[in-house]
C-alpha positions in Angstrom: -25.8 16.1 -220.5 -27.9 16.4 -223.7 -26.4 16.9 -227.1 -27.3 20.6 -227.3 -25.6 21.4 -224.0 -22.5 19.4 -225.0 -22.2 21.3 -228.3 -23.0 24.6 -226.7 -20.1 24.1 -224.2 -17.7 23.0 -227.0 -18.7 26.1 -229.1 -18.0 28.4 -226.2 -14.6 26.8 -225.4 -13.7 26.7 -229.2 -14.5 30.5 -229.5 -12.3 31.3 -226.4 -9.5 29.1 -227.8 -9.6 30.9 -231.2 -9.7 34.3 -229.6 -6.7 33.5 -227.3 -4.4 31.6 -229.6 -5.9 31.7 -233.2 -4.1 29.3 -235.5 -0.6 28.9 -234.0 2.0 27.7 -236.6 3.3 25.0 -234.2 0.0 23.2 -234.2 -1.0 21.2 -237.3 -4.0 22.8 -239.1 -6.5 20.4 -240.7 -7.1 22.8 -243.6 -3.5 22.3 -244.8 -4.1 18.5 -244.9 -7.4 19.1 -246.8 -5.7 21.4 -249.2 -3.0 18.8 -250.0 -5.6 16.1 -250.5 -7.6 18.3 -252.8 -4.5 19.3 -254.9 -3.5 15.7 -255.2 -6.9 14.5 -256.5 -7.4 17.6 -258.7 -4.2 16.9 -260.6 -5.3 13.3 -261.2 -9.0 13.9 -262.0 -9.3 17.3 -263.6 -8.6 16.3 -267.1 -10.0 14.6 -270.2 -13.7 13.7 -270.1 -16.4 13.6 -267.4 -14.9 16.5 -265.4 -18.2 17.4 -263.8 -18.7 13.8 -262.6 -15.2 13.6 -261.4 -15.5 16.9 -259.6 -18.6 15.7 -257.8 -16.6 12.5 -256.8 -13.9 14.8 -255.4 -16.5 16.7 -253.4 -17.9 13.4 -252.0 -14.5 12.0 -251.3 -13.1 15.1 -249.4 -16.3 16.1 -247.6 -17.5 12.6 -246.8 -14.0 11.4 -246.0 -13.4 14.3 -243.6 -16.7 13.6 -241.7 -16.0 9.9 -241.4 -12.4 10.4 -240.3 -13.3 12.9 -237.6 -16.3 10.8 -236.4 -14.2 7.7 -235.9 -11.2 9.7 -234.5 -13.5 10.9 -231.7 -14.8 7.4 -231.2 -11.2 6.2 -230.7 -10.3 9.0 -228.4 -13.4 8.3 -226.3 -11.9 4.9 -225.4 -9.0 6.8 -223.8 -11.2 9.2 -221.8 -14.4 11.2 -222.4 -12.7 14.4 -221.3 -10.1 13.8 -224.0 -12.9 13.5 -226.6 -14.2 16.9 -225.4 -10.8 18.5 -225.7 -10.1 17.1 -229.2 -13.6 18.0 -230.5 -13.3 21.5 -229.1 -9.9 22.0 -230.7 -11.2 20.7 -234.1 -14.1 23.1 -233.9 -11.7 26.0 -233.1 -9.8 25.3 -236.3 -12.9 25.8 -238.3 -13.4 29.4 -237.1 -11.1 32.4 -237.4 -12.3 35.4 -235.4 -8.8 36.3 -234.3 -7.3 35.8 -237.8 -9.9 37.9 -239.5 -9.6 40.6 -236.9 -5.8 40.7 -237.3 -5.9 40.7 -241.1 -8.4 43.6 -241.2 -6.4 45.6 -238.6 -3.2 45.1 -240.6 -4.9 47.0 -243.5 -6.5 49.7 -241.2 -3.4 50.7 -239.2 -1.3 51.7 -242.3 -4.2 53.6 -243.7 -4.6 55.5 -240.5 -0.9 56.2 -240.6 -1.0 57.4 -244.2 0.9 54.5 -245.6 -1.3 53.6 -248.5 1.4 51.3 -250.1 1.6 49.0 -247.1 -2.2 49.0 -246.8 -2.5 47.9 -250.4 0.1 45.1 -249.8 -1.7 43.9 -246.7 -5.0 43.9 -248.6 -3.5 41.8 -251.4 -3.0 39.0 -248.8 -6.8 38.7 -248.2 -8.4 39.5 -251.5 -8.0 38.2 -255.1 -8.5 41.6 -256.8 -5.6 43.8 -258.0 -4.6 46.2 -255.3 -1.5 48.0 -256.6 -3.2 51.2 -257.6 -6.3 51.3 -255.3 -7.1 54.7 -253.7 -7.9 54.7 -249.9 -11.6 54.3 -250.2 -11.2 51.3 -252.5 -8.7 49.7 -250.1 -11.3 50.2 -247.3 -14.0 48.7 -249.5 -12.0 45.6 -250.2 -11.3 45.1 -246.5 -14.9 45.8 -245.4 -16.3 43.4 -248.0 -13.8 40.7 -247.0 -14.6 40.9 -243.3 -18.4 41.0 -244.0 -18.3 38.0 -246.3 -16.0 36.0 -244.1 -18.1 36.5 -241.0 -20.2 33.8 -242.6 -17.5 31.5 -243.9 -15.1 31.8 -241.0 -17.4 32.2 -238.1 -21.2 31.8 -238.2 -21.5 28.9 -240.7 -19.0 26.6 -238.9 -20.6 27.4 -235.6 -24.0 26.5 -237.0 -22.8 23.2 -238.3 -20.9 22.5 -235.0 -24.2 23.1 -233.1 -26.0 20.6 -235.3 -23.3 17.9 -235.6 -20.3 18.7 -233.5 -16.8 18.6 -234.9 -17.5 16.0 -237.6 -20.1 18.3 -239.3 -18.1 21.5 -238.6 -15.0 19.9 -240.3 -17.1 18.7 -243.2 -18.2 22.3 -243.7 -14.7 23.5 -243.6 -13.8 20.8 -246.2 -16.6 22.1 -248.4 -15.4 25.7 -248.0 -11.8 24.7 -248.7 -12.9 22.9 -251.9 -14.9 25.9 -253.1 -11.9 28.2 -252.5 -9.6 25.9 -254.5 -11.7 24.6 -257.4 -15.0 26.5 -257.2 -14.0 29.1 -259.9 -16.1 29.8 -263.0 -13.1 29.8 -265.3 -12.3 27.3 -268.1 -10.2 25.0 -265.8 -12.7 24.6 -263.0 -16.1 25.5 -264.5 -17.1 21.8 -264.8 -14.8 20.2 -262.3 -15.6 22.6 -259.5 -19.4 22.7 -260.1 -20.2 20.2 -257.3 -18.0 21.9 -254.8 -19.4 25.4 -255.5 -23.0 24.2 -255.3 -22.5 22.3 -252.0 -20.8 25.4 -250.6 -23.8 27.5 -251.6 -26.2 25.1 -249.9 -24.2 24.9 -246.7 -24.0 28.7 -246.5 -27.6 29.5 -247.4 -29.1 29.6 -243.9 -25.9 30.8 -242.1 -25.5 33.8 -244.5 -29.0 35.1 -243.8 -28.6 34.4 -240.1 -25.4 36.4 -240.1 -27.1 39.4 -241.6 -29.8 39.1 -238.8 -27.2 38.7 -236.1 -25.2 41.8 -237.3 -28.4 43.8 -237.4 -29.4 42.8 -233.9 -26.0 43.7 -232.5 -26.0 47.1 -234.4 -28.6 48.3 -231.9 -25.7 48.5 -229.4 -23.3 50.3 -231.9 -23.6 54.1 -232.0 -24.5 55.7 -235.3 -25.5 52.5 -237.0 -28.1 53.1 -239.7 -30.3 50.3 -238.6 -33.4 50.9 -240.7 -31.4 51.8 -243.8 -29.6 48.5 -243.4 -32.9 46.6 -243.3 -34.1 48.2 -246.5 -30.7 47.9 -248.3 -30.4 44.2 -247.4 -33.9 43.3 -248.6 -33.4 45.3 -251.8 -29.7 44.6 -252.7 -28.5 41.3 -251.1 -29.7 39.3 -254.2 -27.7 41.5 -256.5 -24.4 39.8 -255.5 -23.2 37.1 -257.9 -23.1 34.8 -254.9 -26.4 33.6 -253.5 -25.0 34.1 -250.0 -22.3 36.7 -249.8 -24.6 39.6 -250.6 -26.5 39.2 -247.3 -23.7 40.2 -244.8 -22.2 42.7 -247.3 -25.5 44.5 -248.0 -26.3 44.6 -244.3 -22.8 46.1 -243.5 -23.2 48.6 -246.4 -26.6 49.7 -245.0 -25.4 50.0 -241.4 -22.4 52.1 -242.5 -24.4 54.2 -244.9 -22.0 53.5 -247.8 -22.0 51.6 -251.1 -20.2 48.3 -251.5 -19.6 46.5 -254.8 -18.6 48.1 -258.0 -15.6 47.8 -260.3 -12.8 45.4 -259.4 -9.8 44.3 -261.5 -8.4 40.7 -261.5 -5.1 40.4 -263.2 -5.9 43.5 -265.2 -9.4 42.2 -266.3 -12.3 44.4 -265.2 -15.1 42.8 -263.2 -18.2 44.9 -262.7 -20.2 43.9 -259.6 -23.6 45.4 -258.7 -23.5 48.1 -256.1 -25.2 47.6 -252.7 -26.2 50.4 -250.4 -27.2 54.0 -250.5 -24.4 56.5 -251.0 -24.2 59.0 -248.2 -20.4 59.4 -248.0 -17.1 57.9 -249.1 -15.7 54.9 -247.3 -13.1 55.9 -244.6 -10.5 53.9 -242.7 -12.6 54.0 -239.5 -15.2 51.9 -241.4 -12.9 48.9 -241.1 -12.9 49.1 -237.3 -16.7 49.3 -237.3 -17.0 46.3 -239.6 -14.7 44.4 -237.2 -17.1 45.3 -234.4 -20.1 44.0 -236.4 -18.1 40.8 -237.1 -17.6 40.2 -233.4 -21.1 41.2 -232.7 -22.4 38.5 -235.0 -20.8 35.6 -233.0 -21.6 37.3 -229.7 -25.3 37.4 -230.6 -25.1 33.8 -231.8 -23.7 32.7 -228.4 -26.2 34.9 -226.5 -29.2 33.3 -228.3 -27.8 29.8 -227.7 -27.4 30.7 -224.0 -31.0 31.7 -223.7 -32.1 28.5 -225.4 -29.8 26.5 -223.1 -31.3 28.2 -220.0 -34.8 27.3 -221.2 -34.0 23.6 -221.7 
């Protein structure tokens, strides 16, 4: 069996595993270990001089260390049995994706909204976004959820699958380490502006192709979703994706905004401080709770199209 076929089978089984069991609490999750290692080194290195250099060393240590550890772990397991290697590698890849978790988190906001419980919806939204949610009206709660699902379709699904296809579990885990670093130290505040520079830049690089691919995959799947504004989405994405402060997040968000026929972006508050983000999309109506469900459909459509394309490639080999 060639490498492409092996990685294809592992991706399929990893997706099925995630959809069935997600991230059960009784199984150790590698991201928790990564987070503890990052926190330990950050406390030691993020002080005094040369913070940028020490931050780059942190990135190299965590990402490189993760890749090397997983690579040799699989080598050791292979001595036990090749099938054991497949199972371990498949499980590790499944921990880098989060279709079930993202779906569940979005539904936990949507259901209270549909039931008229705006307070509970705001609380559930606060678990998945960094912005202030206490006083948000319904359409802003929907916007926060839609933006989160769209953005995380890259980070939590398509990007790790892309890197798993190229380099199996070692590279997929290295991506997850990069993404975890960015989420912990990649902020542009005084504490992390220098120290988190390397982590943020590497995260941008590793998401550059997956983000654009995600927008394409969502658009392709939208042809099977009724009332999707496909040509509007194409125009909006080309015009507005680069308005986002992130070089990557704007692509899935602009595509989703265009398909829904709404505007994403705008004014957010973080601990009472206003943050004005460029708007993406053409305003045709206000955001509604049902838009969350449609965004979830686009999210699942992205990984489905990814697998479908891989299947056609596999059949041609």
